[in-house]
C-alpha positions in Angstrom: -6.3 5.3 -31.4 -4.9 3.8 -28.2 -6.6 4.7 -25.0 -5.5 7.4 -22.7 -3.6 5.8 -19.8 -4.9 6.8 -16.3 -1.7 6.8 -14.2 -2.8 6.0 -10.7 0.8 5.9 -9.4 1.5 9.5 -10.4 -1.9 10.6 -9.0 -1.2 8.8 -5.7 2.1 10.7 -5.4 0.3 14.0 -6.1 -2.3 13.3 -3.4 0.4 12.1 -0.9 2.2 15.4 -1.4 -0.9 17.2 -0.5 -1.5 14.9 2.5 2.1 15.4 3.8 1.2 19.1 4.2 -2.1 18.3 5.9 -0.4 15.9 8.3 2.3 18.3 9.2 -0.3 21.0 9.9 -2.3 18.6 12.0 0.7 17.7 14.1 1.7 21.3 14.6 -1.8 22.4 15.6 -2.6 19.4 17.9 0.7 18.0 19.1 -0.5 14.5 18.0 1.0 12.3 15.3 -1.7 10.3 13.4 -1.1 6.6 13.9 -2.1 3.5 11.9 -1.8 0.1 13.5 -1.7 -2.8 11.0 -2.3 -6.4 12.1 -0.7 -9.1 10.0 -1.4 -12.8 10.8 0.8 -15.4 9.1 3.3 -15.3 6.3 1.2 -14.7 3.2 3.8 -13.3 0.7 1.3 -11.0 -1.0 0.0 -9.7 2.3 3.6 -8.9 3.4 4.2 -6.9 0.3 0.9 -4.9 0.8 1.8 -4.2 4.4 5.3 -3.0 3.6 3.8 -0.7 0.9 1.4 0.7 3.6 4.3 1.2 6.0 6.4 3.1 3.4 3.4 5.3 2.5 2.9 6.2 6.2 6.5 7.2 6.5 6.3 9.3 3.3 3.4 11.5 4.6 4.4 11.6 8.3 1.9 9.1 9.7 3.2 6.7 12.3 2.8 3.2 11.1 3.0 0.3 13.6 3.0 -3.4 12.6 1.7 -6.2 14.8 2.9 -9.6 13.5 1.0 -12.7 14.7 1.7 -16.4 14.1 -0.3 -18.2 11.4 -1.6 -20.4 14.3 -3.3 -17.4 16.0 -6.8 -18.1 17.1 -9.9 -15.9 16.8 -9.8 -15.2 20.6 -6.2 -14.2 20.5 -6.7 -11.8 17.7 -9.8 -10.4 19.3 -7.7 -9.7 22.4 -5.3 -7.6 20.4 -8.1 -5.7 18.7 -9.7 -4.9 22.1 -6.4 -3.6 23.3 -5.9 -1.4 20.2 -9.5 -0.1 20.5 -8.9 1.0 24.0 -5.3 1.8 24.7 -4.2 2.3 28.3 -3.4 5.9 29.3 0.4 5.2 29.0 0.1 3.4 25.6 0.7 5.2 22.3 -2.5 6.6 20.7 -4.2 4.4 18.1 -6.2 6.3 15.4 -6.6 3.7 12.7 -6.7 -0.1 12.8 -6.3 -2.3 9.7 -6.4 -6.0 9.8 -4.7 -7.3 6.7 -6.8 -9.8 4.7 -7.0 -12.7 4.0 -6.8 -14.2 7.5 -6.0 -17.9 8.1 -8.9 -20.2 7.8 -9.3 -20.9 11.6 -10.0 -17.2 12.2 -13.6 -15.9 12.0 -12.8 -12.9 9.7 -16.3 -11.3 10.0 -16.1 -11.4 13.8 -12.7 -9.7 13.8 -13.7 -7.0 11.4 -16.8 -6.3 13.4 -14.7 -6.0 16.6 -12.7 -3.0 15.2 -14.0 0.2 16.7 -16.1 2.1 14.0 -14.1 5.2 14.9 -10.8 3.4 14.0 -12.1 1.4 11.1 -10.0 3.1 8.4 -10.9 0.3 5.9 -14.6 1.2 6.3 -15.6 -2.5 6.7 -17.5 -2.2 10.0 -21.3 -2.6 9.5 -21.9 0.9 11.2 -19.6 2.6 8.6 -21.2 0.6 5.7 -24.6 1.7 6.9 -23.5 5.4 7.1 -22.2 5.1 3.5 -25.4 3.7 2.2 -27.3 6.5 3.9 -25.1 9.1 2.2 -23.4 10.4 5.4 -20.1 8.4 5.5 -17.6 8.6 8.3 -14.9 6.9 6.2 -14.9 6.2 2.5 -13.8 2.6 1.5 -10.3 2.8 0.2 -10.4 1.2 -3.2 -13.8 2.7 -4.4 -12.6 6.1 -3.1 -9.4 5.7 -5.1 -11.5 5.1 -8.2 -13.5 8.2 -7.6 -10.4 10.3 -7.1 -9.0 8.8 -10.4 -12.2 9.8 -12.3 -12.6 13.2 -10.7 -8.9 14.3 -11.0 -8.7 13.2 -14.6 -11.9 15.2 -15.3 -13.9 12.1 -16.4 -17.6 13.0 -15.9 -19.9 10.4 -14.4 -23.0 12.4 -13.4 -25.8 11.0 -15.5 -23.5 8.5 -17.2 -24.0 4.8 -17.4 -21.5 3.0 -15.2 -21.3 -0.8 -15.1 -19.6 -2.3 -12.0 -18.5 -5.9 -12.6 -18.3 -7.6 -9.1 -20.4 -7.4 -6.0 -17.8 -7.9 -3.2 -18.1 -6.1 0.1 -14.7 -4.5 -0.4 -15.1 -3.1 -3.9 -18.3 -3.9 -5.9 -21.0 -2.9 -3.5 -19.4 0.2 -2.0 -18.3 1.3 -5.4 -21.9 1.2 -6.6 -23.0 3.1 -3.5 -20.5 5.9 -4.0 -21.5 6.4 -7.6 -25.2 6.5 -6.6 -24.7 9.3 -4.0 -26.0 12.8 -4.6 -23.2 14.7 -6.1 -22.0 11.7 -8.1 -25.3 11.0 -9.7 -24.3 8.1 -12.0 -26.7 5.5 -13.4 -25.2 2.3 -12.0 -25.6 -1.3 -13.1 -24.0 -4.0 -11.0 -23.0 -7.3 -12.7 -21.5 -10.5 -11.4 -20.7 -14.1 -12.3 -24.4 -15.0 -12.4 -25.5 -12.1 -14.7 -27.0 -13.2 -18.0 -26.0 -11.3 -21.2 -23.2 -9.5 -19.2 -21.4 -8.4 -22.4 -24.5 -6.7 -23.7 -24.7 -4.7 -20.5 -21.0 -3.7 -20.5 -21.3 -2.6 -24.1 -23.9 0.0 -23.1 -21.6 1.5 -20.4 -19.8 4.8 -20.6 -17.6 3.7 -17.7 -16.8 0.1 -16.8 -15.3 -0.8 -13.4 -13.9 -4.4 -13.4 -13.6 -5.9 -10.0 -14.6 -9.6 -10.4 -11.2 -11.2 -9.6 -10.7 -13.1 -12.8 -7.7 -12.5 -15.0 -8.4 -10.8 -18.3 -12.1 -11.3 -17.9 -13.2 -8.1 -19.7 -12.4 -8.5 -23.4 -12.5 -6.0 -26.2 -15.8 -7.3 -27.6 -17.4 -6.3 -24.2 -16.4 -2.7 -24.5 -18.1 0.2 -26.4 -15.5 2.2 -28.4 -14.5 5.2 -26.3 -15.6 3.9 -23.0 -13.5 4.4 -19.8 -12.3 1.2 -18.3 -11.1 1.0 -14.7 -9.4 -2.2 -13.8 -9.4 -3.0 -10.0 -8.2 -6.6 -10.5 -4.9 -8.1 -9.3 -4.3 -11.5 -10.7 -1.6 -13.7 -12.3 -1.9 -14.8 -15.9 -1.0 -18.2 -17.3 2.7 -17.2 -17.4 2.6 -16.0 -13.8 2.7 -12.3 -14.8 0.8 -9.7 -12.8 -2.4 -8.7 -14.6 -5.8 -7.3 -14.0 -9.4 -8.2 -14.7 -9.1 -6.5 -18.1 -7.5 -8.0 -21.2 -5.4 -4.9 -21.3 -3.8 -4.9 -24.8 -6.9 -5.5 -27.0 -9.1 -3.3 -24.7 -6.7 -0.4 -24.7 -7.1 -0.3 -28.5 -10.8 0.4 -28.2 -11.3 2.2 -24.9 -11.1 5.9 -24.6 -9.2 5.7 -21.3 -7.9 2.8 -19.2 -6.0 2.0 -16.0 -2.9 -0.2 -16.2 -2.1 -3.1 -13.8 0.1 -2.5 -11.9 0.2 1.3 -11.5 -3.5 2.1 -11.7 -6.0 1.8 -8.8 -3.6 0.0 -6.4 -1.5 3.0 -5.3 -4.6 5.0 -4.8 -6.1 2.4 -2.4 -3.1 2.9 -0.1 -3.3 6.7 -0.4 -7.0 6.7 0.6 -6.1 4.6 3.6 -3.7 7.4 4.7 -6.5 10.0 4.2 -8.8 7.9 6.4 -6.1 7.6 9.1 -5.7 11.4 9.2 -9.5 11.8 9.4 -9.6 9.2 12.3 -7.0 11.2 14.1 -9.1 14.4 13.7 -12.1 12.6 15.0 -10.1 11.5 18.0 -8.9 15.0 18.8 -12.2 16.9 18.3 -14.5 14.0 19.5 -17.0 12.1 17.5 
């Protein structure tokens, strides 16, 4: 029997409808419009699409989205100057609640230095070391957007993970590591295995999993022989196949015939990543109003 399709696009719309109400209530109660400032350096086509999607999502829920476009020749110091200004706006400047620096950055820019410079109270991507540390300790200020989207997808589709074996394929700072941390927290209580490109007998480990989260960045990496029948497969990947067609880290067709539930690419985790960014921006605005 083909797998149940976990529709992230429909779920994102549902959460955004809820968020629209919350944003309107926040504005009415505080006289403040939550604001997200996005920094885009260069002309990377994919980055431009991602940024446009974020701007449209902001408009949809009532958040003010502002875009700062910088030249591909921008230096680290020039970008740091902008981040400093956004961190501490002048009294007459518009309020800045969330700051997002669109990745990847051009090679001449020290990306880690830039991300570390964003105020932890405005770090709606949850990349700052302070926010990473709070997450690891189980008292997060912001939840990282893609892993939080995956958690929403599982919870709202009533897929249990407490006590279940979850295998995360990938150890990136953006998805793999924070994903494992979220699943390990009290209240989630999953038994987590993290695999990566250097893992031996990886297929043996994935076949033991009740839930597989593929985030290794390789097209169609997870094949049907690596999946236990009935397992839940979450595909975080975004790649191009040999024909140039958008695909994930999962060999979708064959795996969908054996899995119990699966996310498509596109239309799975991606829309939820943007939606969680909006949630973080509203939370940042609340922190700004009540004090942190």
